[in-house]
C-alpha positions as CSV (number, residue, x, y, z in Angstrom):
1,M,117.8,98.9,67.6
2,K,116.5,95.1,67.9
3,Y,118.6,92.3,67.5
4,G,118.0,88.8,65.8
5,Y,120.3,85.9,65.2
6,A,120.7,83.8,61.4
7,A,119.8,80.3,61.6
8,I,122.4,79.6,59.2
9,T,125.1,78.6,61.6
10,W,122.9,75.3,62.5
11,G,122.9,74.2,58.9
12,N,119.5,72.6,58.0
13,D,118.6,71.8,62.0
14,V,116.2,74.6,61.9
15,M,114.3,73.4,64.8
16,Q,117.5,73.3,66.9
17,A,118.3,76.8,65.7
18,I,115.2,78.0,66.7
19,E,115.2,76.6,70.3
20,D,119.0,77.9,70.6
21,V,118.3,81.4,69.5
22,A,115.6,81.8,71.8
23,A,117.4,80.3,74.7
24,V,120.1,82.5,74.4
25,G,118.0,85.7,74.4
26,F,117.9,87.0,71.1
27,R,114.4,88.6,69.9
28,G,114.5,87.6,66.4
29,I,115.5,85.1,63.8
30,Q,116.6,84.8,60.2
31,L,115.6,81.7,58.4
32,R,116.3,80.4,54.7
33,T,114.3,78.7,52.0
34,G,116.9,76.2,51.9
35,D,117.2,74.9,55.4
36,G,114.2,73.1,55.7
37,T,112.0,75.8,56.4
38,L,109.7,75.5,53.4
39,A,109.8,71.8,53.7
40,R,108.5,71.8,57.1
41,W,106.2,74.9,56.9
42,G,105.7,75.8,53.3
43,D,102.2,74.9,53.1
44,K,101.5,76.0,56.8
45,P,103.1,79.4,57.4
46,A,100.7,80.2,60.2
47,A,102.4,77.5,62.2
48,L,105.8,78.6,61.8
49,G,104.5,81.8,63.4
50,E,103.0,80.3,66.2
51,L,105.9,78.4,67.1
52,L,108.1,81.5,67.0
53,A,105.6,83.4,68.8
54,K,105.6,80.9,71.6
55,R,109.5,81.2,71.9
56,S,109.2,85.3,71.5
57,L,110.8,85.3,68.2
58,T,110.1,87.7,65.2
59,L,110.8,86.1,61.9
60,V,112.9,89.1,60.9
61,A,113.8,87.6,57.3
62,L,113.6,84.7,55.1
63,S,116.7,84.4,53.0
64,S,114.9,83.8,49.8
65,G,118.0,82.4,47.6
66,N,119.7,83.9,44.4
67,I,118.2,86.2,42.0
68,V,119.5,85.5,38.6
69,I,119.9,88.2,35.6
70,D,118.6,85.5,33.0
71,P,116.2,87.1,30.5
72,A,114.6,83.6,29.8
73,R,114.0,82.9,33.8
74,E,113.1,86.5,34.6
75,Q,109.5,85.7,35.1
76,E,110.1,82.3,36.9
77,Q,112.5,84.4,39.2
78,L,109.8,87.0,39.9
79,A,107.2,84.3,40.7
80,T,109.3,82.2,42.9
81,H,110.6,85.0,45.2
82,A,107.1,86.5,45.4
83,S,105.9,83.4,46.5
84,H,108.3,83.1,49.3
85,A,107.4,86.9,50.1
86,K,103.6,85.6,50.5
87,F,105.1,82.8,53.0
88,V,106.9,85.4,55.0
89,K,103.5,87.6,55.2
90,D,101.8,84.6,56.0
91,A,104.1,83.5,58.7
92,G,104.2,87.0,60.4
93,G,107.4,87.9,59.3
94,L,109.2,91.2,57.9
95,Y,111.4,91.1,55.1
96,L,112.4,88.9,51.9
97,Q,116.0,88.8,51.3
98,V,117.8,88.3,48.0
99,I,121.4,88.0,46.9
100,D,122.3,88.0,43.3
101,E,124.0,85.6,41.3
102,R,127.5,86.7,39.5
103,P,127.1,85.4,35.6
104,K,129.9,83.1,35.0
105,G,132.0,82.4,32.1
106,R,131.8,85.7,30.7
107,P,132.9,89.3,31.5
108,I,130.6,91.4,33.5
109,V,129.2,94.3,31.6
110,A,127.6,97.4,32.8
111,D,124.3,96.0,31.7
112,D,124.3,93.4,34.1
113,Y,123.9,96.0,36.9
114,R,121.2,97.6,35.3
115,R,119.3,94.5,34.6
116,L,119.5,93.6,38.2
117,G,118.6,96.8,39.7
118,R,115.5,96.8,37.2
119,L,114.5,93.1,38.3
120,M,114.7,93.6,41.8
121,T,112.7,96.9,41.3
122,E,109.7,94.8,39.7
123,L,110.0,92.3,42.4
124,G,110.2,94.7,45.1
125,K,106.9,95.9,43.7
126,R,105.2,92.7,44.1
127,T,106.6,91.8,47.7
128,G,105.7,95.4,48.5
129,D,101.9,94.9,47.3
130,L,102.0,91.9,50.0
131,G,103.4,94.1,52.5
132,V,106.8,92.6,52.4
133,P,109.9,94.9,51.8
134,L,112.4,93.6,49.7
135,V,116.1,93.7,51.2
136,Y,119.2,93.4,48.7
137,H,122.0,91.6,50.4
138,H,125.5,92.4,48.9
139,H,127.7,89.5,48.8
140,M,131.1,88.2,48.0
141,N,131.2,86.6,44.6
142,S,128.1,88.6,43.6
143,L,127.5,91.3,41.2
144,G,127.1,93.5,44.2
145,E,130.7,92.3,45.8
146,K,133.0,95.5,45.9
147,P,131.7,98.8,46.8
148,D,131.5,100.2,43.3
149,E,129.5,97.3,42.3
150,V,127.2,97.8,45.1
151,A,126.7,101.7,44.2
152,A,126.2,100.4,40.3
153,V,123.5,98.1,41.5
154,L,121.7,100.6,43.8
155,D,122.0,103.2,41.1
156,A,119.9,101.1,38.9
157,A,117.0,100.3,41.5
158,D,114.4,102.2,42.7
159,R,114.6,102.9,46.6
160,R,111.0,102.9,46.9
161,H,110.8,99.1,46.1
162,V,114.2,98.0,46.8
163,R,115.9,98.4,50.2
164,L,119.3,97.5,51.5
165,L,120.7,94.8,53.7
166,F,124.0,96.2,54.5
167,D,126.4,93.3,55.9
168,V,129.4,94.9,57.7
169,A,131.7,92.0,57.3
170,H,131.0,91.4,53.3
171,Y,131.4,95.1,52.7
172,Q,134.7,95.1,54.8
173,Q,136.1,91.9,52.9
174,A,135.2,93.4,49.4
175,G,137.4,96.3,50.2
176,G,134.9,98.7,51.8
177,D,135.0,100.7,54.9
178,P,131.5,99.7,56.6
179,I,131.9,102.7,58.7
180,R,131.5,104.9,55.7
181,G,129.3,102.5,54.0
182,L,126.3,102.8,56.6
183,R,126.8,106.6,56.3
184,Q,126.9,106.7,52.5
185,Y,123.5,104.0,52.2
186,R,121.8,105.7,55.0
187,D,118.6,106.3,53.2
188,W,118.7,102.7,51.9
189,L,119.0,100.9,55.1
190,Q,116.3,98.5,56.2
191,L,118.3,95.6,57.8
192,I,121.7,95.2,59.2
193,H,123.8,91.9,59.3
194,L,126.6,92.1,62.0
195,K,129.5,89.6,61.4
196,D,133.3,89.9,61.5
197,V,135.9,88.5,59.2
198,T,139.7,87.5,59.4
199,S,141.8,87.4,56.5
200,G,143.9,84.4,55.7
201,A,147.6,84.3,54.6
202,S,146.9,83.5,51.2
203,G,144.2,85.8,50.8
204,G,141.3,83.8,51.9
205,Y,138.8,84.8,54.7
206,Q,136.8,83.4,57.4
207,F,133.7,84.6,59.1
208,V,134.2,84.7,62.8
209,E,132.4,85.6,66.0
210,L,131.8,89.2,66.6
211,G,135.1,91.0,68.1
212,R,137.5,88.2,66.8
213,G,138.2,89.8,63.4
214,R,139.1,93.1,61.6
215,V,135.7,94.8,61.4
216,D,135.8,97.9,63.5
217,L,132.4,97.2,65.1
218,P,132.5,99.9,67.9
219,G,132.9,102.1,64.7
220,V,129.7,100.8,63.0
221,F,128.0,101.0,66.0
222,G,129.0,104.7,66.0
223,S,128.0,105.0,62.4
224,L,124.5,103.3,63.4
225,R,123.9,105.9,65.8
226,D,125.0,108.7,63.6
227,V,122.7,107.9,61.0
228,G,119.8,107.3,63.4
229,Y,119.2,103.6,62.5
230,G,116.7,102.0,64.5
231,G,115.9,98.8,63.1
232,W,116.6,95.3,63.0
233,A,120.0,94.0,63.1
234,V,120.9,90.3,62.8
235,V,124.0,88.8,64.1
236,E,125.3,86.2,61.1
237,L,127.8,83.6,61.3
238,D,127.7,81.2,58.5
239,R,129.4,78.2,60.1
240,V,131.2,77.5,63.5
241,P,134.8,78.9,62.9
242,D,136.2,76.5,65.7
243,P,135.2,72.7,65.5
244,G,135.4,72.6,69.1
245,R,132.2,74.8,69.8
246,T,128.5,74.3,68.9
247,P,126.6,77.1,67.1
248,K,124.7,78.0,70.6
249,E,128.0,78.8,72.1
250,C,128.9,80.9,69.0
251,A,125.4,82.8,69.6
252,E,126.5,83.2,73.4
253,I,129.9,84.6,72.4
254,N,128.2,87.2,70.1
255,K,125.9,88.0,72.5
256,R,128.4,88.7,74.9
257,Y,130.2,90.7,72.6
258,L,127.2,92.9,72.0
259,T,126.2,93.3,75.9
260,D,129.8,93.6,77.3
261,V,131.7,95.7,74.7
262,I,129.0,97.5,72.8
263,H,126.7,97.9,75.9
264,V,123.6,97.1,74.1
265,N,120.5,95.4,75.5
266,V,120.0,92.4,73.4
C-alpha cells in the first residue's frame, strides 16, 4: 500500500497543505475543487503536476464535489465532473472522487439509488475514457450513508465504470463494521480513506486522528491484508479536532500511528 494525505485539514490554504504533507513524509495528496486548486491551476494543470513532482507527491485524487440526482441537471453534472477528470489527467493525477447529495424535503425512494447508480455509471464511462477512474465516496448525510444504502447505490452501478472509495470512519459512524465492509466490497475497492471518529454524548460525532477514536484500525489493516489490497490509502481529517494543534501536527500524529502502531512504511 501507498499512503497519501488529504489537504482538507488545511481548509483553503492548499499551498501550505502541499508543503506540510510533503514535509511530514507522505507520498501522495488529495485535493478538492473547492479549496482553491481550480482557481489557482484550473487553466494550467501541468503546473500543479510539476509542483507536486518537485515535492515527491502524487495527486492521488481530486474531490470533485457532489453529484446531484436532479434530472434537469444531469447533463450539467456530467459535463462538470468530466471536466474535473480532464484536469486530473492533465495534472498527472489518478482518481476523481464524487460524493452524492441526499435529496432534501422529501422521503428517499428506491428509485433514488437506481438513478444515482445509473448517473455515476455514465460519468464513470466518461472519466474512464480520459484514463481517470471514478471513485464513489459513501458519506454521512448522503444517499450512500448507512450500509444498506451503500449497498443499494452500488447494486445500481456498473463496477466496470464506478469504483469504491471506502472510508472506514464514515462506514463506522453510519452503523457499519468497516472490517466486514472491506471484505464485502473487496472487488469494488479502488481507494481507502483512513480516519477515526469519536461519538458525543448527544449523538454527535467528531473525526479525530488515527487511534484516538473507536474505529478498530488494526482490524481494518487486517482486512486490507486479507483481501490483498495494494493501492493507495489516504489519511483524512476534516478539521483539526483540538484548536491547540496545527494541521501539520495532526498529520505527524497520524503518521506516528501508522509507523509505530500499525508498523507500516509511510
